[in-house]
N, CA, C, O and CB atoms as a CASP TS submission, in Angstrom:
PFRMAT TS
TARGET T0000
AUTHOR 0000-0000-0000
METHOD Language model
MODEL 1
PARENT N/A
ATOM      1  N   TYR     1       0.831  -1.181   0.000  1.00  0.00           N
ATOM      2  CA  TYR     1       0.000   0.000   0.000  1.00  0.00           C
ATOM      3  C   TYR     1       0.868   1.233   0.000  1.00  0.00           C
ATOM      4  O   TYR     1       1.949   1.271   0.589  1.00  0.00           O
ATOM      5  CB  TYR     1      -0.942   0.004   1.195  1.00  0.00           C
ATOM      6  N   SER     2       0.378   2.205  -0.656  1.00  0.00           N
ATOM      7  CA  SER     2       1.119   3.441  -0.810  1.00  0.00           C
ATOM      8  C   SER     2       1.278   4.158   0.526  1.00  0.00           C
ATOM      9  O   SER     2       0.377   4.152   1.364  1.00  0.00           O
ATOM     10  CB  SER     2       0.429   4.347  -1.814  1.00  0.00           C
ATOM     11  N   GLU     3       2.419   4.764   0.702  1.00  0.00           N
ATOM     12  CA  GLU     3       2.637   5.602   1.882  1.00  0.00           C
ATOM     13  C   GLU     3       1.867   6.911   1.738  1.00  0.00           C
ATOM     14  O   GLU     3       1.752   7.673   2.698  1.00  0.00           O
ATOM     15  CB  GLU     3       4.148   5.880   2.087  1.00  0.00           C
ATOM     16  N   ASN     4       1.344   7.173   0.550  1.00  0.00           N
ATOM     17  CA  ASN     4       0.652   8.421   0.264  1.00  0.00           C
ATOM     18  C   ASN     4      -0.860   8.283   0.373  1.00  0.00           C
ATOM     19  O   ASN     4      -1.592   8.990  -0.320  1.00  0.00           O
ATOM     20  CB  ASN     4       1.020   8.909  -1.113  1.00  0.00           C
ATOM     21  N   LEU     5      -1.336   7.396   1.220  1.00  0.00           N
ATOM     22  CA  LEU     5      -2.782   7.209   1.373  1.00  0.00           C
ATOM     23  C   LEU     5      -3.482   8.498   1.759  1.00  0.00           C
ATOM     24  O   LEU     5      -4.618   8.738   1.352  1.00  0.00           O
ATOM     25  CB  LEU     5      -3.069   6.143   2.413  1.00  0.00           C
ATOM     26  N   ASN     6      -2.814   9.324   2.537  1.00  0.00           N
ATOM     27  CA  ASN     6      -3.432  10.566   2.997  1.00  0.00           C
ATOM     28  C   ASN     6      -3.554  11.602   1.882  1.00  0.00           C
ATOM     29  O   ASN     6      -4.260  12.599   2.032  1.00  0.00           O
ATOM     30  CB  ASN     6      -2.633  11.147   4.145  1.00  0.00           C
ATOM     31  N   ASP     7      -2.861  11.363   0.756  1.00  0.00           N
ATOM     32  CA  ASP     7      -2.951  12.284  -0.376  1.00  0.00           C
ATOM     33  C   ASP     7      -4.140  11.974  -1.277  1.00  0.00           C
ATOM     34  O   ASP     7      -4.467  12.764  -2.163  1.00  0.00           O
ATOM     35  CB  ASP     7      -1.671  12.237  -1.188  1.00  0.00           C
ATOM     36  N   LEU     8      -4.790  10.833  -1.058  1.00  0.00           N
ATOM     37  CA  LEU     8      -5.934  10.442  -1.885  1.00  0.00           C
ATOM     38  C   LEU     8      -7.209  11.076  -1.350  1.00  0.00           C
ATOM     39  O   LEU     8      -7.390  11.210  -0.140  1.00  0.00           O
ATOM     40  CB  LEU     8      -6.079   8.906  -1.931  1.00  0.00           C
ATOM     41  N   ASP     9      -8.092  11.465  -2.267  1.00  0.00           N
ATOM     42  CA  ASP     9      -9.376  11.990  -1.814  1.00  0.00           C
ATOM     43  C   ASP     9     -10.374  10.836  -1.671  1.00  0.00           C
ATOM     44  O   ASP     9     -10.068   9.696  -2.021  1.00  0.00           O
ATOM     45  CB  ASP     9      -9.915  13.068  -2.803  1.00  0.00           C
ATOM     46  N   VAL    10     -11.541  11.135  -1.166  1.00  0.00           N
ATOM     47  CA  VAL    10     -12.549  10.117  -0.878  1.00  0.00           C
ATOM     48  C   VAL    10     -12.920   9.332  -2.131  1.00  0.00           C
ATOM     49  O   VAL    10     -13.083   8.113  -2.069  1.00  0.00           O
ATOM     50  CB  VAL    10     -13.797  10.762  -0.277  1.00  0.00           C
ATOM     51  N   GLU    11     -13.053  10.006  -3.254  1.00  0.00           N
ATOM     52  CA  GLU    11     -13.438   9.321  -4.494  1.00  0.00           C
ATOM     53  C   GLU    11     -12.365   8.342  -4.950  1.00  0.00           C
ATOM     54  O   GLU    11     -12.685   7.272  -5.467  1.00  0.00           O
ATOM     55  CB  GLU    11     -13.713  10.340  -5.600  1.00  0.00           C
ATOM     56  N   GLN    12     -11.096   8.694  -4.765  1.00  0.00           N
ATOM     57  CA  GLN    12     -10.016   7.778  -5.126  1.00  0.00           C
ATOM     58  C   GLN    12      -9.986   6.583  -4.171  1.00  0.00           C
ATOM     59  O   GLN    12      -9.814   5.442  -4.600  1.00  0.00           O
ATOM     60  CB  GLN    12      -8.657   8.511  -5.110  1.00  0.00           C
ATOM     61  N   LEU    13     -10.154   6.850  -2.887  1.00  0.00           N
ATOM     62  CA  LEU    13     -10.163   5.759  -1.908  1.00  0.00           C
ATOM     63  C   LEU    13     -11.329   4.802  -2.136  1.00  0.00           C
ATOM     64  O   LEU    13     -11.201   3.600  -1.906  1.00  0.00           O
ATOM     65  CB  LEU    13     -10.229   6.322  -0.492  1.00  0.00           C
ATOM     66  N   ALA    14     -12.452   5.326  -2.582  1.00  0.00           N
ATOM     67  CA  ALA    14     -13.635   4.494  -2.812  1.00  0.00           C
ATOM     68  C   ALA    14     -13.408   3.483  -3.927  1.00  0.00           C
ATOM     69  O   ALA    14     -14.126   2.486  -4.005  1.00  0.00           O
ATOM     70  CB  ALA    14     -14.835   5.368  -3.147  1.00  0.00           C
ATOM     71  N   LYS    15     -12.435   3.717  -4.780  1.00  0.00           N
ATOM     72  CA  LYS    15     -12.146   2.806  -5.890  1.00  0.00           C
ATOM     73  C   LYS    15     -11.173   1.699  -5.497  1.00  0.00           C
ATOM     74  O   LYS    15     -10.913   0.798  -6.295  1.00  0.00           O
ATOM     75  CB  LYS    15     -11.583   3.584  -7.064  1.00  0.00           C
ATOM     76  N   LEU    16     -10.635   1.751  -4.288  1.00  0.00           N
ATOM     77  CA  LEU    16      -9.689   0.741  -3.828  1.00  0.00           C
ATOM     78  C   LEU    16     -10.424  -0.373  -3.098  1.00  0.00           C
ATOM     79  O   LEU    16     -11.425  -0.128  -2.425  1.00  0.00           O
ATOM     80  CB  LEU    16      -8.623   1.370  -2.914  1.00  0.00           C
ATOM     81  N   VAL    17      -9.931  -1.582  -3.229  1.00  0.00           N
ATOM     82  CA  VAL    17     -10.543  -2.722  -2.550  1.00  0.00           C
ATOM     83  C   VAL    17      -9.458  -3.583  -1.917  1.00  0.00           C
ATOM     84  O   VAL    17      -8.293  -3.532  -2.310  1.00  0.00           O
ATOM     85  CB  VAL    17     -11.397  -3.559  -3.535  1.00  0.00           C
ATOM     86  N   ILE    18      -9.861  -4.366  -0.939  1.00  0.00           N
ATOM     87  CA  ILE    18      -8.989  -5.367  -0.342  1.00  0.00           C
ATOM     88  C   ILE    18      -9.562  -6.725  -0.709  1.00  0.00           C
ATOM     89  O   ILE    18     -10.703  -7.035  -0.369  1.00  0.00           O
ATOM     90  CB  ILE    18      -8.871  -5.189   1.221  1.00  0.00           C
ATOM     91  N   LEU    19      -8.774  -7.533  -1.400  1.00  0.00           N
ATOM     92  CA  LEU    19      -9.194  -8.888  -1.730  1.00  0.00           C
ATOM     93  C   LEU    19      -8.343  -9.858  -0.922  1.00  0.00           C
ATOM     94  O   LEU    19      -7.114  -9.795  -0.966  1.00  0.00           O
ATOM     95  CB  LEU    19      -9.068  -9.167  -3.264  1.00  0.00           C
ATOM     96  N   ALA    20      -8.977 -10.733  -0.203  1.00  0.00           N
ATOM     97  CA  ALA    20      -8.269 -11.698   0.629  1.00  0.00           C
ATOM     98  C   ALA    20      -9.106 -12.963   0.732  1.00  0.00           C
ATOM     99  O   ALA    20     -10.324 -12.919   0.558  1.00  0.00           O
ATOM    100  CB  ALA    20      -7.971 -11.114   2.038  1.00  0.00           C
ATOM    101  N   PRO    21      -8.458 -14.095   1.015  1.00  0.00           N
ATOM    102  CA  PRO    21      -9.198 -15.357   1.075  1.00  0.00           C
ATOM    103  C   PRO    21     -10.145 -15.469   2.261  1.00  0.00           C
ATOM    104  O   PRO    21     -11.122 -16.214   2.195  1.00  0.00           O
ATOM    105  CB  PRO    21      -8.239 -16.493   1.115  1.00  0.00           C
ATOM    106  N   THR    22      -9.882 -14.755   3.332  1.00  0.00           N
ATOM    107  CA  THR    22     -10.752 -14.822   4.510  1.00  0.00           C
ATOM    108  C   THR    22     -10.959 -13.426   5.087  1.00  0.00           C
ATOM    109  O   THR    22     -10.178 -12.510   4.832  1.00  0.00           O
ATOM    110  CB  THR    22     -10.152 -15.765   5.583  1.00  0.00           C
ATOM    111  N   ASN    23     -12.012 -13.284   5.857  1.00  0.00           N
ATOM    112  CA  ASN    23     -12.251 -12.005   6.537  1.00  0.00           C
ATOM    113  C   ASN    23     -11.140 -11.708   7.537  1.00  0.00           C
ATOM    114  O   ASN    23     -10.815 -10.542   7.764  1.00  0.00           O
ATOM    115  CB  ASN    23     -13.614 -12.018   7.252  1.00  0.00           C
ATOM    116  N   LYS    24     -10.552 -12.742   8.140  1.00  0.00           N
ATOM    117  CA  LYS    24      -9.482 -12.533   9.116  1.00  0.00           C
ATOM    118  C   LYS    24      -8.313 -11.789   8.470  1.00  0.00           C
ATOM    119  O   LYS    24      -7.793 -10.833   9.046  1.00  0.00           O
ATOM    120  CB  LYS    24      -9.005 -13.883   9.699  1.00  0.00           C
ATOM    121  N   LYS    25      -7.896 -12.222   7.279  1.00  0.00           N
ATOM    122  CA  LYS    25      -6.801 -11.549   6.573  1.00  0.00           C
ATOM    123  C   LYS    25      -7.193 -10.127   6.184  1.00  0.00           C
ATOM    124  O   LYS    25      -6.377  -9.209   6.263  1.00  0.00           O
ATOM    125  CB  LYS    25      -6.399 -12.346   5.321  1.00  0.00           C
ATOM    126  N   THR    26      -8.433  -9.952   5.767  1.00  0.00           N
ATOM    127  CA  THR    26      -8.909  -8.621   5.403  1.00  0.00           C
ATOM    128  C   THR    26      -8.873  -7.690   6.608  1.00  0.00           C
ATOM    129  O   THR    26      -8.475  -6.531   6.483  1.00  0.00           O
ATOM    130  CB  THR    26     -10.331  -8.696   4.831  1.00  0.00           C
ATOM    131  N   LEU    27      -9.283  -8.181   7.766  1.00  0.00           N
ATOM    132  CA  LEU    27      -9.256  -7.369   8.984  1.00  0.00           C
ATOM    133  C   LEU    27      -7.832  -6.970   9.348  1.00  0.00           C
ATOM    134  O   LEU    27      -7.593  -5.837   9.765  1.00  0.00           O
ATOM    135  CB  LEU    27      -9.899  -8.129  10.146  1.00  0.00           C
ATOM    136  N   GLU    28      -6.878  -7.901   9.192  1.00  0.00           N
ATOM    137  CA  GLU    28      -5.473  -7.590   9.482  1.00  0.00           C
ATOM    138  C   GLU    28      -4.965  -6.484   8.558  1.00  0.00           C
ATOM    139  O   GLU    28      -4.324  -5.535   9.009  1.00  0.00           O
ATOM    140  CB  GLU    28      -4.595  -8.855   9.331  1.00  0.00           C
ATOM    141  N   MET    29      -5.257  -6.613   7.258  1.00  0.00           N
ATOM    142  CA  MET    29      -4.816  -5.588   6.305  1.00  0.00           C
ATOM    143  C   MET    29      -5.509  -4.259   6.574  1.00  0.00           C
ATOM    144  O   MET    29      -4.880  -3.204   6.492  1.00  0.00           O
ATOM    145  CB  MET    29      -5.091  -6.040   4.863  1.00  0.00           C
ATOM    146  N   ASN    30      -6.787  -4.303   6.893  1.00  0.00           N
ATOM    147  CA  ASN    30      -7.539  -3.085   7.170  1.00  0.00           C
ATOM    148  C   ASN    30      -6.943  -2.342   8.370  1.00  0.00           C
ATOM    149  O   ASN    30      -6.810  -1.119   8.340  1.00  0.00           O
ATOM    150  CB  ASN    30      -9.020  -3.417   7.427  1.00  0.00           C
ATOM    151  N   ARG    31      -6.591  -3.071   9.412  1.00  0.00           N
ATOM    152  CA  ARG    31      -5.979  -2.433  10.594  1.00  0.00           C
ATOM    153  C   ARG    31      -4.648  -1.783  10.235  1.00  0.00           C
ATOM    154  O   ARG    31      -4.349  -0.677  10.684  1.00  0.00           O
ATOM    155  CB  ARG    31      -5.770  -3.468  11.724  1.00  0.00           C
ATOM    156  N   SER    32      -3.854  -2.474   9.426  1.00  0.00           N
ATOM    157  CA  SER    32      -2.560  -1.937   9.014  1.00  0.00           C
ATOM    158  C   SER    32      -2.723  -0.656   8.197  1.00  0.00           C
ATOM    159  O   SER    32      -1.995   0.316   8.396  1.00  0.00           O
ATOM    160  CB  SER    32      -1.788  -2.981   8.205  1.00  0.00           C
ATOM    161  N   ILE    33      -3.677  -0.670   7.287  1.00  0.00           N
ATOM    162  CA  ILE    33      -3.903   0.494   6.418  1.00  0.00           C
ATOM    163  C   ILE    33      -4.478   1.661   7.207  1.00  0.00           C
ATOM    164  O   ILE    33      -4.016   2.792   7.054  1.00  0.00           O
ATOM    165  CB  ILE    33      -4.847   0.129   5.263  1.00  0.00           C
ATOM    166  N   THR    34      -5.471   1.411   8.044  1.00  0.00           N
ATOM    167  CA  THR    34      -6.087   2.514   8.784  1.00  0.00           C
ATOM    168  C   THR    34      -5.121   3.124   9.791  1.00  0.00           C
ATOM    169  O   THR    34      -5.270   4.289  10.157  1.00  0.00           O
ATOM    170  CB  THR    34      -7.342   2.033   9.500  1.00  0.00           C
ATOM    171  N   ALA    35      -4.136   2.359  10.244  1.00  0.00           N
ATOM    172  CA  ALA    35      -3.129   2.915  11.150  1.00  0.00           C
ATOM    173  C   ALA    35      -2.291   3.984  10.446  1.00  0.00           C
ATOM    174  O   ALA    35      -1.731   4.865  11.099  1.00  0.00           O
ATOM    175  CB  ALA    35      -2.218   1.798  11.691  1.00  0.00           C
ATOM    176  N   LYS    36      -2.206   3.907   9.118  1.00  0.00           N
ATOM    177  CA  LYS    36      -1.430   4.881   8.349  1.00  0.00           C
ATOM    178  C   LYS    36      -2.211   6.156   8.050  1.00  0.00           C
ATOM    179  O   LYS    36      -1.620   7.170   7.678  1.00  0.00           O
ATOM    180  CB  LYS    36      -0.968   4.260   7.053  1.00  0.00           C
ATOM    181  N   LEU    37      -3.521   6.117   8.207  1.00  0.00           N
ATOM    182  CA  LEU    37      -4.347   7.282   7.897  1.00  0.00           C
ATOM    183  C   LEU    37      -4.294   8.292   9.037  1.00  0.00           C
ATOM    184  O   LEU    37      -4.226   7.918  10.207  1.00  0.00           O
ATOM    185  CB  LEU    37      -5.801   6.858   7.628  1.00  0.00           C
ATOM    186  N   GLN    38      -4.325   9.563   8.689  1.00  0.00           N
ATOM    187  CA  GLN    38      -4.199  10.611   9.690  1.00  0.00           C
ATOM    188  C   GLN    38      -5.535  11.215  10.101  1.00  0.00           C
ATOM    189  O   GLN    38      -5.594  11.933  11.100  1.00  0.00           O
ATOM    190  CB  GLN    38      -3.304  11.688   9.175  1.00  0.00           C
ATOM    191  N   ASP    39      -6.593  10.951   9.372  1.00  0.00           N
ATOM    192  CA  ASP    39      -7.899  11.527   9.692  1.00  0.00           C
ATOM    193  C   ASP    39      -8.538  10.837  10.887  1.00  0.00           C
ATOM    194  O   ASP    39      -8.077   9.793  11.349  1.00  0.00           O
ATOM    195  CB  ASP    39      -8.824  11.437   8.487  1.00  0.00           C
ATOM    196  N   GLU    40      -9.613  11.447  11.374  1.00  0.00           N
ATOM    197  CA  GLU    40     -10.399  10.838  12.441  1.00  0.00           C
ATOM    198  C   GLU    40     -11.059   9.562  11.922  1.00  0.00           C
ATOM    199  O   GLU    40     -11.478   9.511  10.765  1.00  0.00           O
ATOM    200  CB  GLU    40     -11.465  11.830  12.978  1.00  0.00           C
ATOM    201  N   PRO    41     -11.156   8.538  12.762  1.00  0.00           N
ATOM    202  CA  PRO    41     -11.802   7.299  12.305  1.00  0.00           C
ATOM    203  C   PRO    41     -13.305   7.470  12.113  1.00  0.00           C
ATOM    204  O   PRO    41     -13.943   8.270  12.797  1.00  0.00           O
ATOM    205  CB  PRO    41     -11.542   6.176  13.300  1.00  0.00           C
ATOM    206  N   HIS    42     -13.855   6.716  11.182  1.00  0.00           N
ATOM    207  CA  HIS    42     -15.285   6.685  10.900  1.00  0.00           C
ATOM    208  C   HIS    42     -15.732   5.231  10.902  1.00  0.00           C
ATOM    209  O   HIS    42     -14.955   4.341  10.556  1.00  0.00           O
ATOM    210  CB  HIS    42     -15.618   7.378   9.534  1.00  0.00           C
ATOM    211  N   THR    43     -16.958   4.987  11.284  1.00  0.00           N
ATOM    212  CA  THR    43     -17.514   3.643  11.246  1.00  0.00           C
ATOM    213  C   THR    43     -18.442   3.527  10.052  1.00  0.00           C
ATOM    214  O   THR    43     -19.324   4.362   9.847  1.00  0.00           O
ATOM    215  CB  THR    43     -18.260   3.308  12.560  1.00  0.00           C
ATOM    216  N   PHE    44     -18.231   2.472   9.261  1.00  0.00           N
ATOM    217  CA  PHE    44     -19.077   2.193   8.111  1.00  0.00           C
ATOM    218  C   PHE    44     -19.691   0.818   8.310  1.00  0.00           C
ATOM    219  O   PHE    44     -19.050  -0.085   8.849  1.00  0.00           O
ATOM    220  CB  PHE    44     -18.271   2.268   6.772  1.00  0.00           C
ATOM    221  N   TYR    45     -20.905   0.665   7.885  1.00  0.00           N
ATOM    222  CA  TYR    45     -21.620  -0.593   8.065  1.00  0.00           C
ATOM    223  C   TYR    45     -21.768  -1.303   6.732  1.00  0.00           C
ATOM    224  O   TYR    45     -21.890  -0.669   5.684  1.00  0.00           O
ATOM    225  CB  TYR    45     -22.999  -0.353   8.702  1.00  0.00           C
ATOM    226  N   SER    46     -21.756  -2.624   6.787  1.00  0.00           N
ATOM    227  CA  SER    46     -21.893  -3.417   5.568  1.00  0.00           C
ATOM    228  C   SER    46     -23.255  -4.091   5.527  1.00  0.00           C
ATOM    229  O   SER    46     -24.031  -4.034   6.481  1.00  0.00           O
ATOM    230  CB  SER    46     -20.775  -4.466   5.472  1.00  0.00           C
ATOM    231  N   SER    47     -23.517  -4.719   4.418  1.00  0.00           N
ATOM    232  CA  SER    47     -24.772  -5.434   4.238  1.00  0.00           C
ATOM    233  C   SER    47     -24.477  -6.905   3.986  1.00  0.00           C
ATOM    234  O   SER    47     -23.589  -7.239   3.202  1.00  0.00           O
ATOM    235  CB  SER    47     -25.595  -4.830   3.074  1.00  0.00           C
ATOM    236  N   ASP    48     -25.208  -7.769   4.638  1.00  0.00           N
ATOM    237  CA  ASP    48     -25.058  -9.209   4.433  1.00  0.00           C
ATOM    238  C   ASP    48     -26.182  -9.685   3.527  1.00  0.00           C
ATOM    239  O   ASP    48     -27.142 -10.314   3.971  1.00  0.00           O
ATOM    240  CB  ASP    48     -25.068  -9.983   5.789  1.00  0.00           C
ATOM    241  N   LEU    49     -26.038  -9.371   2.263  1.00  0.00           N
ATOM    242  CA  LEU    49     -27.099  -9.665   1.315  1.00  0.00           C
ATOM    243  C   LEU    49     -26.479 -10.186   0.028  1.00  0.00           C
ATOM    244  O   LEU    49     -25.524  -9.608  -0.490  1.00  0.00           O
ATOM    245  CB  LEU    49     -27.969  -8.412   1.043  1.00  0.00           C
ATOM    246  N   ILE    50     -27.021 -11.266  -0.475  1.00  0.00           N
ATOM    247  CA  ILE    50     -26.587 -11.802  -1.754  1.00  0.00           C
ATOM    248  C   ILE    50     -27.675 -11.499  -2.773  1.00  0.00           C
ATOM    249  O   ILE    50     -28.849 -11.798  -2.556  1.00  0.00           O
ATOM    250  CB  ILE    50     -26.297 -13.339  -1.666  1.00  0.00           C
ATOM    251  N   ILE    51     -27.272 -10.910  -3.872  1.00  0.00           N
ATOM    252  CA  ILE    51     -28.216 -10.610  -4.942  1.00  0.00           C
ATOM    253  C   ILE    51     -27.963 -11.615  -6.056  1.00  0.00           C
ATOM    254  O   ILE    51     -26.898 -11.620  -6.673  1.00  0.00           O
ATOM    255  CB  ILE    51     -28.066  -9.125  -5.455  1.00  0.00           C
ATOM    256  N   SER    52     -28.935 -12.451  -6.304  1.00  0.00           N
ATOM    257  CA  SER    52     -28.790 -13.487  -7.317  1.00  0.00           C
ATOM    258  C   SER    52     -30.160 -13.890  -7.840  1.00  0.00           C
ATOM    259  O   SER    52     -31.151 -13.882  -7.111  1.00  0.00           O
ATOM    260  CB  SER    52     -28.046 -14.711  -6.748  1.00  0.00           C
ATOM    261  N   GLU    53     -30.192 -14.239  -9.111  1.00  0.00           N
ATOM    262  CA  GLU    53     -31.436 -14.748  -9.683  1.00  0.00           C
ATOM    263  C   GLU    53     -31.642 -16.217  -9.326  1.00  0.00           C
ATOM    264  O   GLU    53     -32.756 -16.733  -9.414  1.00  0.00           O
ATOM    265  CB  GLU    53     -31.434 -14.570 -11.205  1.00  0.00           C
ATOM    266  N   ASP    54     -30.567 -16.886  -8.924  1.00  0.00           N
ATOM    267  CA  ASP    54     -30.631 -18.301  -8.568  1.00  0.00           C
ATOM    268  C   ASP    54     -31.003 -18.441  -7.091  1.00  0.00           C
ATOM    269  O   ASP    54     -30.222 -18.064  -6.217  1.00  0.00           O
ATOM    270  CB  ASP    54     -29.276 -19.008  -8.864  1.00  0.00           C
ATOM    271  N   GLN    55     -32.164 -18.970  -6.816  1.00  0.00           N
ATOM    272  CA  GLN    55     -32.640 -19.131  -5.435  1.00  0.00           C
ATOM    273  C   GLN    55     -31.712 -20.024  -4.613  1.00  0.00           C
ATOM    274  O   GLN    55     -31.637 -19.873  -3.394  1.00  0.00           O
ATOM    275  CB  GLN    55     -34.052 -19.715  -5.429  1.00  0.00           C
ATOM    276  N   ASN    56     -31.004 -20.951  -5.263  1.00  0.00           N
ATOM    277  CA  ASN    56     -30.064 -21.810  -4.537  1.00  0.00           C
ATOM    278  C   ASN    56     -28.948 -20.993  -3.901  1.00  0.00           C
ATOM    279  O   ASN    56     -28.501 -21.308  -2.798  1.00  0.00           O
ATOM    280  CB  ASN    56     -29.470 -22.863  -5.475  1.00  0.00           C
ATOM    281  N   ASP    57     -28.494 -19.947  -4.587  1.00  0.00           N
ATOM    282  CA  ASP    57     -27.464 -19.084  -4.015  1.00  0.00           C
ATOM    283  C   ASP    57     -27.941 -18.466  -2.710  1.00  0.00           C
ATOM    284  O   ASP    57     -27.194 -18.400  -1.733  1.00  0.00           O
ATOM    285  CB  ASP    57     -27.071 -17.985  -5.008  1.00  0.00           C
ATOM    286  N   LEU    58     -29.176 -18.018  -2.700  1.00  0.00           N
ATOM    287  CA  LEU    58     -29.725 -17.379  -1.503  1.00  0.00           C
ATOM    288  C   LEU    58     -29.817 -18.368  -0.347  1.00  0.00           C
ATOM    289  O   LEU    58     -29.613 -17.995   0.808  1.00  0.00           O
ATOM    290  CB  LEU    58     -31.106 -16.787  -1.799  1.00  0.00           C
ATOM    291  N   GLN    59     -30.123 -19.625  -0.652  1.00  0.00           N
ATOM    292  CA  GLN    59     -30.232 -20.640   0.394  1.00  0.00           C
ATOM    293  C   GLN    59     -28.863 -21.145   0.838  1.00  0.00           C
ATOM    294  O   GLN    59     -28.685 -21.507   2.002  1.00  0.00           O
ATOM    295  CB  GLN    59     -31.080 -21.805  -0.094  1.00  0.00           C
ATOM    296  N   ASN    60     -27.894 -21.173  -0.078  1.00  0.00           N
ATOM    297  CA  ASN    60     -26.563 -21.691   0.248  1.00  0.00           C
ATOM    298  C   ASN    60     -25.719 -20.703   1.045  1.00  0.00           C
ATOM    299  O   ASN    60     -24.765 -21.106   1.711  1.00  0.00           O
ATOM    300  CB  ASN    60     -25.835 -22.059  -1.019  1.00  0.00           C
ATOM    301  N   TYR    61     -26.055 -19.424   0.989  1.00  0.00           N
ATOM    302  CA  TYR    61     -25.252 -18.398   1.653  1.00  0.00           C
ATOM    303  C   TYR    61     -26.106 -17.503   2.539  1.00  0.00           C
ATOM    304  O   TYR    61     -26.225 -16.309   2.267  1.00  0.00           O
ATOM    305  CB  TYR    61     -24.518 -17.554   0.622  1.00  0.00           C
ATOM    306  N   PRO    62     -26.705 -18.052   3.593  1.00  0.00           N
ATOM    307  CA  PRO    62     -27.498 -17.218   4.501  1.00  0.00           C
ATOM    308  C   PRO    62     -26.572 -16.292   5.303  1.00  0.00           C
ATOM    309  O   PRO    62     -25.374 -16.562   5.390  1.00  0.00           O
ATOM    310  CB  PRO    62     -28.350 -18.105   5.462  1.00  0.00           C
ATOM    311  N   PRO    63     -27.092 -15.221   5.883  1.00  0.00           N
ATOM    312  CA  PRO    63     -26.263 -14.302   6.674  1.00  0.00           C
ATOM    313  C   PRO    63     -25.459 -15.007   7.768  1.00  0.00           C
ATOM    314  O   PRO    63     -24.330 -14.610   8.056  1.00  0.00           O
ATOM    315  CB  PRO    63     -27.137 -13.241   7.302  1.00  0.00           C
ATOM    316  N   GLU    64     -26.027 -16.045   8.376  1.00  0.00           N
ATOM    317  CA  GLU    64     -25.309 -16.766   9.434  1.00  0.00           C
ATOM    318  C   GLU    64     -24.015 -17.379   8.889  1.00  0.00           C
ATOM    319  O   GLU    64     -22.988 -17.369   9.567  1.00  0.00           O
ATOM    320  CB  GLU    64     -26.208 -17.870  10.043  1.00  0.00           C
ATOM    321  N   PHE    65     -24.066 -17.904   7.679  1.00  0.00           N
ATOM    322  CA  PHE    65     -22.867 -18.464   7.052  1.00  0.00           C
ATOM    323  C   PHE    65     -21.832 -17.368   6.827  1.00  0.00           C
ATOM    324  O   PHE    65     -20.652 -17.562   7.121  1.00  0.00           O
ATOM    325  CB  PHE    65     -23.219 -19.153   5.714  1.00  0.00           C
ATOM    326  N   LEU    66     -22.257 -16.230   6.315  1.00  0.00           N
ATOM    327  CA  LEU    66     -21.337 -15.128   6.060  1.00  0.00           C
ATOM    328  C   LEU    66     -20.700 -14.629   7.351  1.00  0.00           C
ATOM    329  O   LEU    66     -19.513 -14.303   7.362  1.00  0.00           O
ATOM    330  CB  LEU    66     -22.063 -13.986   5.360  1.00  0.00           C
ATOM    331  N   HIS    67     -21.458 -14.565   8.427  1.00  0.00           N
ATOM    332  CA  HIS    67     -20.918 -14.115   9.716  1.00  0.00           C
ATOM    333  C   HIS    67     -19.870 -15.082  10.244  1.00  0.00           C
ATOM    334  O   HIS    67     -18.912 -14.668  10.897  1.00  0.00           O
ATOM    335  CB  HIS    67     -22.042 -13.958  10.742  1.00  0.00           C
ATOM    336  N   ASP    68     -20.048 -16.365   9.963  1.00  0.00           N
ATOM    337  CA  ASP    68     -19.103 -17.373  10.450  1.00  0.00           C
ATOM    338  C   ASP    68     -17.760 -17.310   9.744  1.00  0.00           C
ATOM    339  O   ASP    68     -16.807 -17.942  10.200  1.00  0.00           O
ATOM    340  CB  ASP    68     -19.691 -18.750  10.285  1.00  0.00           C
ATOM    341  N   LEU    69     -17.649 -16.577   8.655  1.00  0.00           N
ATOM    342  CA  LEU    69     -16.392 -16.482   7.929  1.00  0.00           C
ATOM    343  C   LEU    69     -15.362 -15.644   8.671  1.00  0.00           C
ATOM    344  O   LEU    69     -14.172 -15.724   8.363  1.00  0.00           O
ATOM    345  CB  LEU    69     -16.631 -15.903   6.559  1.00  0.00           C
ATOM    346  N   THR    70     -15.784 -14.855   9.625  1.00  0.00           N
ATOM    347  CA  THR    70     -14.856 -14.068  10.434  1.00  0.00           C
ATOM    348  C   THR    70     -14.643 -14.783  11.759  1.00  0.00           C
ATOM    349  O   THR    70     -15.554 -14.857  12.584  1.00  0.00           O
ATOM    350  CB  THR    70     -15.390 -12.618  10.662  1.00  0.00           C
ATOM    351  N   PRO    71     -13.437 -15.309  11.964  1.00  0.00           N
ATOM    352  CA  PRO    71     -13.194 -16.054  13.224  1.00  0.00           C
ATOM    353  C   PRO    71     -13.188 -15.150  14.438  1.00  0.00           C
ATOM    354  O   PRO    71     -12.999 -15.622  15.559  1.00  0.00           O
ATOM    355  CB  PRO    71     -11.869 -16.799  13.153  1.00  0.00           C
TER
END
């Protein structure tokens, strides 16, 4: 990650993503990155929703399953 994270504006930051095999790894990277930011912290909320035309997807990935991915 760039040492110049604080030089990016909100629109540029919104285009960045963290891809990781598990939520645990994502949380580790997120903590490392946010430690480099100089602004006040903000809390953002996510949605546990799968959008799919296939009803099997909705049944195979209930919110409880998604929550269990974070140890």
